[in-house]
Steps between C-alpha positions, in 0.01 A plus 500: 500500500164659447387491140196645323430576132204732469421731215467871561160602636271706287524859615221756485538866409818646645428684834613851563799571719293652784304171534818305522671744739200489737502118520468355847726233649395137473599369838393141431388467861120458450308181546136396447265559793167401336374193316461714185871600510607138562285389201648769276849392603417136418368602156812694412720228648341238270564720193859563596572134577353397166728743325805394700426128464789443261736758658751424777374715786690514827604139514258239627130507417388501867717794589376657179138509615574608853700805389288597206161540663606747773686704236187515284284611790750769600529632144123504458464697823742768374356511146134524601538728801671759277161565341619446146811718524859384455707327773872453483737226618872474439609165359841519654563187704621685811174702519325174607741420784308410816163521324229233511478499118841429352647605167500145365118487548408855392716541191351200303156579650489855355613361163220239512236754590614726220482207253149418625388859439429558869748783554632784288873562534729795449868504580848572369687817422351844563656800327513846652687826442761608750731806512863464600723768652664561165338491161139467399233247591549138410271201471562239771354163570422322825341176595154501654341220701244297308147635496187288501124552497204262467354457152134499421512124496623483859254761620214305344621176655517669844151631441371150436610419854334811644827700533506851357785746490334725758444219751818296452628587847187332645630172350873517553678573829855624542535467876724744692820628338772236539773763492362804683834680508644630174832662420529691174792661324487873432275607214651605170378701199453384147468810292244708695339202665578394857561124527449330840807331642517123473421270792819393678575176676627539853611307803300573812647688793349538844352833384345365181353204691340737745358720223367191316341363815322832559340488154407135540328572830299784347409280200379211719293734717338674202431167329251431781302818415229543242534780242215616280391784274737410222807462723756263351780411742708185519766607745790743496846503358737751657731634230841657572685692234863579406603152607814520289627804692819435705343629821161329459373368833122451448448871558394639160147470369312241703137576404233230535354403161169316495485194273416459221671835438304588184153420641523586868304764683814717496453546125143631534416870512440637855128535440474135400692385807239665723250241372703226667397313812702319764313217682179654365572848642541816291850640506683825541838590349734692732753702303836624624486856349822622340672185628840546329511871584430427864762225515758717319449780759519246787846392366604856571338505846214728382129442566321625188213735576190272521257791504594621150473320170866462395409515131325836518790742456473878567481685174374191311185425694259207498474491115863394474476230764503197262795648304695561819430147621617367163820699520578370850426139401721536190778653705495208742525265204797697367853547636461876538221762502307476176614740227313358199157338472544138387294402194337196663393720799344758270313225323361357830399851611304556176332161527392570861383859454382495140730789400875547470706653775563866429879505484509873428308573820682236699854461367673233702804714616296809607233287668773313684646825630162597642446162659852488651447850641197357690672166578875587517604145585398390150797693364723235672341208325761276331797652681712227660588546866862517609493148633295301248301476177219728405159369591256423216137407429590144609582624849178698519303195388674277752422732792139531383469124467634452854223719633228320308623153585537585869142646511363182331679281750366697794145475365547127430604443865171662597308276256429781254561425130647770277619537143788717373488747209863616527438825699157413643318225688158352434315384812137405583290809560446420871880498552562839346637660814702193595657490152586869504658484847702192390645700210584795724664274760706327232608832348594649834687180589731539204547877490565753778600860524705494812297292741165588340345250257436638152126516433368453148189656358230241412205517268206262514340395170162338540172450317371798697774724364853605597608678820800563708560271798524680829642297795 
């Protein structure tokens, strides 16, 4: 049996809840790729071994060293690449199943590094208010995965080896995602906060093997390309949602998420992304305009009018465009046409525009009536058909992801690299037309009105400005 007897680590000032909530996942998949990172790993390894010298650690001494050092390197990669912010890792034994770093190496390791003053730790019970169907609010508790971040001591030790928080990813490599296909349970709500569904284990089927092979092929192709201008990309994970639904069949969600998810180019503002390069070339970003609205109309065998901006509604005009777009997006995220502005949406609107949304001028119900008058099909959103379940945001996302993945595959076959941003593609500037035509072909290949392929409206974003793509 594994035994260790370490005192509690000295904790610094308690972090606020937002810092802990925004922690990133410690995958424990990194490894040193420079002499500096190897030297830092050795230095920490010596300290940990000295501390554990009189503690039974995973059986034999030889196995001890072999398993400890890779775990240290992986933990250092996650801690330092988070740029001083918190990372989280569950200590449940089954969360380590199939991983290179096992529970019996990591659990005593994190204790040792806490004891050495190299990591700060936060974990345990988190209290929050919830409201039940009957009665008033009540205080509830839930467990949260352990949080860690490097202490000043570890940051200074890394600095002595030439490794800083901002350049950690130059010294540690993660390779391509080992599990590029993910299946997640449906999201839930804790109070007013939406909580992402947990990762689910699954047995492969012919369909999931094909989907996984498609992502692996894209990842291997893109690994041979050179990305610059601040682009961080270590491969894609394709994430499917509502995996606990009875009728789940790898057909809900399905977007490509660039890794590491918290630092990738997908998290950068659009203006920043335009500074990127692919193989030394400037890039353009090709946007599927009103993607969900176009797909929703295609479901009903309707080609949306490409010549008109779908968010400019008669009687509301250009000034209300952003509010209309917000209402449509919120409706697609809801199970019926929006009737009340959600608090989190109002907050995001104010952050983006610098002023609150005028709810007196744009009450959700009346605004919806005007939008539905212009786009009557939106009045049917959320209604189940006679022979099946009602379609949701997850179906829209899946159909959008099919288009994007198919376009990327077509470009890959032609030797053209591309990067996904959910409803848009990034391609080298000289392949602008080829990228746009690939998106149109993929869209028309999935959606038809009768025998005629549905044609999306595309917008090109470049360093020269933005303009509509005309075939």
